Backbone atoms as SQL, in Angstrom:
CREATE TABLE atoms (id INTEGER PRIMARY KEY, chain TEXT, resi INTEGER, resn TEXT, atom TEXT, x REAL, y REAL, z REAL);
INSERT INTO atoms VALUES
  (1, 'A', 1, 'MET', 'N', 7.743, -2.732, 5.692),
  (2, 'A', 1, 'MET', 'CA', 6.395, -3.192, 5.843),
  (3, 'A', 1, 'MET', 'C', 5.862, -3.535, 4.463),
  (4, 'A', 2, 'ILE', 'N', 5.590, -4.789, 4.223),
  (5, 'A', 2, 'ILE', 'CA', 5.028, -5.241, 2.955),
  (6, 'A', 2, 'ILE', 'C', 3.528, -4.982, 2.989),
  (7, 'A', 3, 'THR', 'N', 2.999, -4.371, 1.920),
  (8, 'A', 3, 'THR', 'CA', 1.571, -4.062, 1.872),
  (9, 'A', 3, 'THR', 'C', 0.952, -4.600, 0.585),
  (10, 'A', 4, 'TYR', 'N', -0.343, -4.853, 0.644),
  (11, 'A', 4, 'TYR', 'CA', -1.115, -5.332, -0.507),
  (12, 'A', 4, 'TYR', 'C', -2.421, -4.541, -0.572),
  (13, 'A', 5, 'ASP', 'N', -2.722, -3.987, -1.729),
  (14, 'A', 5, 'ASP', 'CA', -3.951, -3.215, -1.940),
  (15, 'A', 5, 'ASP', 'C', -4.996, -4.134, -2.580),
  (16, 'A', 6, 'TRP', 'N', -6.010, -4.516, -1.809),
  (17, 'A', 6, 'TRP', 'CA', -7.036, -5.448, -2.278),
  (18, 'A', 6, 'TRP', 'C', -7.891, -4.858, -3.394),
  (19, 'A', 7, 'ASN', 'N', -7.935, -3.544, -3.515),
  (20, 'A', 7, 'ASN', 'CA', -8.760, -2.907, -4.541),
  (21, 'A', 7, 'ASN', 'C', -8.024, -2.680, -5.862),
  (22, 'A', 8, 'ALA', 'N', -6.731, -2.907, -5.897),
  (23, 'A', 8, 'ALA', 'CA', -5.927, -2.689, -7.107),
  (24, 'A', 8, 'ALA', 'C', -5.855, -3.974, -7.932),
  (25, 'A', 9, 'SER', 'N', -5.450, -3.833, -9.199),
  (26, 'A', 9, 'SER', 'CA', -5.237, -5.015, -10.029),
  (27, 'A', 9, 'SER', 'C', -4.051, -5.798, -9.463),
  (28, 'A', 10, 'SER', 'N', -3.978, -7.088, -9.757),
  (29, 'A', 10, 'SER', 'CA', -2.945, -7.928, -9.151),
  (30, 'A', 10, 'SER', 'C', -1.528, -7.481, -9.519),
  (31, 'A', 11, 'SER', 'N', -1.337, -6.867, -10.682),
  (32, 'A', 11, 'SER', 'CA', -0.002, -6.412, -11.073),
  (33, 'A', 11, 'SER', 'C', 0.393, -5.109, -10.386),
  (34, 'A', 12, 'ASN', 'N', -0.552, -4.418, -9.745),
  (35, 'A', 12, 'ASN', 'CA', -0.296, -3.144, -9.079),
  (36, 'A', 12, 'ASN', 'C', -0.597, -3.182, -7.584),
  (37, 'A', 13, 'ALA', 'N', -0.741, -4.351, -7.012),
  (38, 'A', 13, 'ALA', 'CA', -1.229, -4.448, -5.636),
  (39, 'A', 13, 'ALA', 'C', -0.130, -4.463, -4.578),
  (40, 'A', 14, 'TRP', 'N', 1.053, -4.970, -4.896),
  (41, 'A', 14, 'TRP', 'CA', 2.091, -5.170, -3.885),
  (42, 'A', 14, 'TRP', 'C', 3.038, -3.992, -3.753),
  (43, 'A', 15, 'THR', 'N', 3.449, -3.711, -2.515),
  (44, 'A', 15, 'THR', 'CA', 4.570, -2.818, -2.215),
  (45, 'A', 15, 'THR', 'C', 5.503, -3.612, -1.306),
  (46, 'A', 16, 'VAL', 'N', 6.730, -3.861, -1.794),
  (47, 'A', 16, 'VAL', 'CA', 7.700, -4.678, -1.061),
  (48, 'A', 16, 'VAL', 'C', 9.009, -3.890, -0.923),
  (49, 'A', 17, 'PRO', 'N', 9.271, -3.322, 0.261),
  (50, 'A', 17, 'PRO', 'CA', 10.521, -2.578, 0.466),
  (51, 'A', 17, 'PRO', 'C', 11.670, -3.496, 0.887),
  (52, 'A', 18, 'LEU', 'N', 12.891, -3.090, 0.525),
  (53, 'A', 18, 'LEU', 'CA', 14.094, -3.799, 0.928),
  (54, 'A', 18, 'LEU', 'C', 15.111, -2.756, 1.356),
  (55, 'A', 19, 'GLY', 'N', 15.554, -2.823, 2.604),
  (56, 'A', 19, 'GLY', 'CA', 16.485, -1.815, 3.092),
  (57, 'A', 19, 'GLY', 'C', 17.027, -2.166, 4.462),
  (58, 'A', 20, 'LEU', 'N', 17.685, -1.188, 5.059),
  (59, 'A', 20, 'LEU', 'CA', 18.313, -1.386, 6.361),
  (60, 'A', 20, 'LEU', 'C', 18.237, -0.081, 7.147),
  (61, 'A', 21, 'ALA', 'N', 17.864, -0.195, 8.401),
  (62, 'A', 21, 'ALA', 'CA', 17.796, 0.986, 9.272),
  (63, 'A', 21, 'ALA', 'C', 18.839, 0.851, 10.388),
  (64, 'A', 22, 'VAL', 'N', 19.329, 1.973, 10.847),
  (65, 'A', 22, 'VAL', 'CA', 20.242, 2.000, 11.987),
  (66, 'A', 22, 'VAL', 'C', 19.593, 2.820, 13.088),
  (67, 'A', 23, 'GLY', 'N', 19.940, 2.501, 14.321),
  (68, 'A', 23, 'GLY', 'CA', 19.324, 3.215, 15.431),
  (69, 'A', 23, 'GLY', 'C', 20.225, 3.275, 16.642),
  (70, 'A', 24, 'LYS', 'N', 19.749, 4.007, 17.621),
  (71, 'A', 24, 'LYS', 'CA', 20.473, 4.191, 18.877),
  (72, 'A', 24, 'LYS', 'C', 19.459, 4.216, 20.013),
  (73, 'A', 25, 'MET', 'N', 19.767, 3.490, 21.094),
  (74, 'A', 25, 'MET', 'CA', 18.918, 3.497, 22.277),
  (75, 'A', 25, 'MET', 'C', 19.587, 4.306, 23.372),
  (76, 'A', 26, 'PHE', 'N', 18.776, 5.046, 24.121),
  (77, 'A', 26, 'PHE', 'CA', 19.242, 5.856, 25.234),
  (78, 'A', 26, 'PHE', 'C', 18.482, 5.441, 26.481),
  (79, 'A', 27, 'ALA', 'N', 19.207, 5.108, 27.536),
  (80, 'A', 27, 'ALA', 'CA', 18.596, 4.711, 28.806),
  (81, 'A', 27, 'ALA', 'C', 18.289, 5.950, 29.640),
  (82, 'A', 28, 'LEU', 'N', 17.131, 5.937, 30.285),
  (83, 'A', 28, 'LEU', 'CA', 16.724, 6.998, 31.204),
  (84, 'A', 28, 'LEU', 'C', 16.564, 6.396, 32.596),
  (85, 'A', 29, 'LYS', 'N', 16.352, 7.231, 33.579),
  (86, 'A', 29, 'LYS', 'CA', 16.153, 6.753, 34.950),
  (87, 'A', 29, 'LYS', 'C', 14.854, 5.964, 35.063),
  (88, 'A', 30, 'GLY', 'N', 14.823, 5.047, 35.982),
  (89, 'A', 30, 'GLY', 'CA', 13.616, 4.275, 36.238),
  (90, 'A', 30, 'GLY', 'C', 13.390, 3.150, 35.244),
  (91, 'A', 31, 'GLY', 'N', 14.400, 2.799, 34.451),
  (92, 'A', 31, 'GLY', 'CA', 14.254, 1.712, 33.494),
  (93, 'A', 31, 'GLY', 'C', 13.651, 2.111, 32.162),
  (94, 'A', 32, 'HIS', 'N', 13.301, 3.383, 32.006),
  (95, 'A', 32, 'HIS', 'CA', 12.739, 3.855, 30.748),
  (96, 'A', 32, 'HIS', 'C', 13.857, 4.118, 29.750),
  (97, 'A', 33, 'GLY', 'N', 13.493, 4.262, 28.493),
  (98, 'A', 33, 'GLY', 'CA', 14.472, 4.582, 27.477),
  (99, 'A', 33, 'GLY', 'C', 13.799, 5.040, 26.201),
  (100, 'A', 34, 'PHE', 'N', 14.607, 5.514, 25.277),
  (101, 'A', 34, 'PHE', 'CA', 14.136, 5.919, 23.961),
  (102, 'A', 34, 'PHE', 'C', 15.012, 5.272, 22.901),
  (103, 'A', 35, 'GLU', 'N', 14.420, 4.950, 21.776),
  (104, 'A', 35, 'GLU', 'CA', 15.142, 4.429, 20.628),
  (105, 'A', 35, 'GLU', 'C', 14.835, 5.321, 19.435),
  (106, 'A', 36, 'PHE', 'N', 15.869, 5.769, 18.742),
  (107, 'A', 36, 'PHE', 'CA', 15.728, 6.567, 17.532),
  (108, 'A', 36, 'PHE', 'C', 16.319, 5.748, 16.386),
  (109, 'A', 37, 'PHE', 'N', 15.630, 5.715, 15.235),
  (110, 'A', 37, 'PHE', 'CA', 16.157, 4.952, 14.102),
  (111, 'A', 37, 'PHE', 'C', 15.735, 5.606, 12.789),
  (112, 'A', 38, 'ALA', 'N', 16.508, 5.307, 11.729),
  (113, 'A', 38, 'ALA', 'CA', 16.204, 5.798, 10.383),
  (114, 'A', 38, 'ALA', 'C', 16.930, 4.928, 9.371),
  (115, 'A', 39, 'GLY', 'N', 16.363, 4.847, 8.182),
  (116, 'A', 39, 'GLY', 'CA', 17.023, 4.092, 7.125),
  (117, 'A', 39, 'GLY', 'C', 16.287, 4.186, 5.806),
  (118, 'A', 40, 'PRO', 'N', 17.025, 4.061, 4.691),
  (119, 'A', 40, 'PRO', 'CA', 16.417, 4.086, 3.360),
  (120, 'A', 40, 'PRO', 'C', 15.947, 2.691, 2.951),
  (121, 'A', 41, 'TYR', 'N', 14.897, 2.645, 2.156),
  (122, 'A', 41, 'TYR', 'CA', 14.351, 1.391, 1.648),
  (123, 'A', 41, 'TYR', 'C', 14.044, 1.542, 0.167),
  (124, 'A', 42, 'TYR', 'N', 14.484, 0.569, -0.634),
  (125, 'A', 42, 'TYR', 'CA', 14.165, 0.531, -2.057),
  (126, 'A', 42, 'TYR', 'C', 12.936, -0.350, -2.229),
  (127, 'A', 43, 'ASN', 'N', 11.941, 0.133, -2.947),
  (128, 'A', 43, 'ASN', 'CA', 10.713, -0.631, -3.164),
  (129, 'A', 43, 'ASN', 'C', 10.891, -1.537, -4.379),
  (130, 'A', 44, 'VAL', 'N', 11.223, -2.816, -4.133),
  (131, 'A', 44, 'VAL', 'CA', 11.487, -3.757, -5.223),
  (132, 'A', 44, 'VAL', 'C', 10.223, -4.115, -5.988),
  (133, 'A', 45, 'ALA', 'N', 9.082, -4.106, -5.334),
  (134, 'A', 45, 'ALA', 'CA', 7.774, -4.264, -5.987),
  (135, 'A', 45, 'ALA', 'C', 6.926, -3.093, -5.536),
  (136, 'A', 46, 'ARG', 'N', 6.291, -2.425, -6.494),
  (137, 'A', 46, 'ARG', 'CA', 5.501, -1.234, -6.149),
  (138, 'A', 46, 'ARG', 'C', 4.458, -0.996, -7.220),
  (139, 'A', 47, 'PRO', 'N', 3.368, -0.335, -6.866),
  (140, 'A', 47, 'PRO', 'CA', 2.342, 0.018, -7.849),
  (141, 'A', 47, 'PRO', 'C', 2.855, 1.083, -8.817),
  (142, 'A', 48, 'ASP', 'N', 2.219, 1.183, -9.961),
  (143, 'A', 48, 'ASP', 'CA', 2.559, 2.234, -10.922),
  (144, 'A', 48, 'ASP', 'C', 2.407, 3.597, -10.263),
  (145, 'A', 49, 'GLY', 'N', 3.399, 4.457, -10.452),
  (146, 'A', 49, 'GLY', 'CA', 3.356, 5.807, -9.893),
  (147, 'A', 49, 'GLY', 'C', 3.873, 5.923, -8.470),
  (148, 'A', 50, 'ALA', 'N', 4.230, 4.804, -7.829),
  (149, 'A', 50, 'ALA', 'CA', 4.757, 4.854, -6.457),
  (150, 'A', 50, 'ALA', 'C', 6.238, 5.199, -6.484),
  (151, 'A', 51, 'ALA', 'N', 6.755, 5.647, -5.358),
  (152, 'A', 51, 'ALA', 'CA', 8.158, 6.041, -5.247),
  (153, 'A', 51, 'ALA', 'C', 9.086, 4.830, -5.342),
  (154, 'A', 52, 'ASP', 'N', 10.273, 5.044, -5.935),
  (155, 'A', 52, 'ASP', 'CA', 11.292, 4.000, -5.984),
  (156, 'A', 52, 'ASP', 'C', 11.901, 3.776, -4.605),
  (157, 'A', 53, 'TRP', 'N', 12.142, 4.861, -3.875),
  (158, 'A', 53, 'TRP', 'CA', 12.787, 4.827, -2.564),
  (159, 'A', 53, 'TRP', 'C', 11.889, 5.453, -1.510),
  (160, 'A', 54, 'THR', 'N', 12.030, 4.977, -0.272),
  (161, 'A', 54, 'THR', 'CA', 11.354, 5.598, 0.867),
  (162, 'A', 54, 'THR', 'C', 12.359, 5.724, 2.011),
  (163, 'A', 55, 'LEU', 'N', 12.096, 6.635, 2.906),
  (164, 'A', 55, 'LEU', 'CA', 12.916, 6.808, 4.099),
  (165, 'A', 55, 'LEU', 'C', 12.018, 6.564, 5.303),
  (166, 'A', 56, 'LYS', 'N', 12.388, 5.585, 6.097),
  (167, 'A', 56, 'LYS', 'CA', 11.624, 5.266, 7.305),
  (168, 'A', 56, 'LYS', 'C', 12.411, 5.758, 8.509),
  (169, 'A', 57, 'TRP', 'N', 11.731, 6.424, 9.432),
  (170, 'A', 57, 'TRP', 'CA', 12.374, 6.878, 10.663),
  (171, 'A', 57, 'TRP', 'C', 11.355, 6.781, 11.784),
  (172, 'A', 58, 'GLY', 'N', 11.865, 6.725, 12.997),
  (173, 'A', 58, 'GLY', 'CA', 10.946, 6.622, 14.117),
  (174, 'A', 58, 'GLY', 'C', 11.611, 6.810, 15.467),
  (175, 'A', 59, 'ILE', 'N', 10.746, 6.960, 16.460),
  (176, 'A', 59, 'ILE', 'CA', 11.147, 7.100, 17.854),
  (177, 'A', 59, 'ILE', 'C', 10.266, 6.146, 18.658),
  (178, 'A', 60, 'ASN', 'N', 10.878, 5.322, 19.461),
  (179, 'A', 60, 'ASN', 'CA', 10.133, 4.415, 20.329),
  (180, 'A', 60, 'ASN', 'C', 10.435, 4.733, 21.784),
  (181, 'A', 61, 'TRP', 'N', 9.399, 4.753, 22.580),
  (182, 'A', 61, 'TRP', 'CA', 9.541, 4.935, 24.024),
  (183, 'A', 61, 'TRP', 'C', 9.553, 3.541, 24.634),
  (184, 'A', 62, 'LEU', 'N', 10.618, 3.209, 25.323),
  (185, 'A', 62, 'LEU', 'CA', 10.791, 1.877, 25.905),
  (186, 'A', 62, 'LEU', 'C', 10.387, 1.902, 27.373),
  (187, 'A', 63, 'LEU', 'N', 9.442, 1.050, 27.711),
  (188, 'A', 63, 'LEU', 'CA', 8.933, 0.974, 29.083),
  (189, 'A', 63, 'LEU', 'C', 9.527, -0.235, 29.795),
  (190, 'A', 64, 'PRO', 'N', 9.729, -0.143, 31.115),
  (191, 'A', 64, 'PRO', 'CA', 10.289, -1.276, 31.854),
  (192, 'A', 64, 'PRO', 'C', 9.303, -2.436, 31.972);
């Protein structure tokens, strides 16, 4: 997710991650399902003091 801070100076406003996530989907009865994913991201552009790396993970509930 690329973000921009409107209140920061232009040299410190952008956060631009670059990475890859992997995931797995599981089917449930009735057409429902769940997706689990995780992956590391390197922040190629970031404000001063921000982390070099981030870990994104999530769970999605899939509806029919």
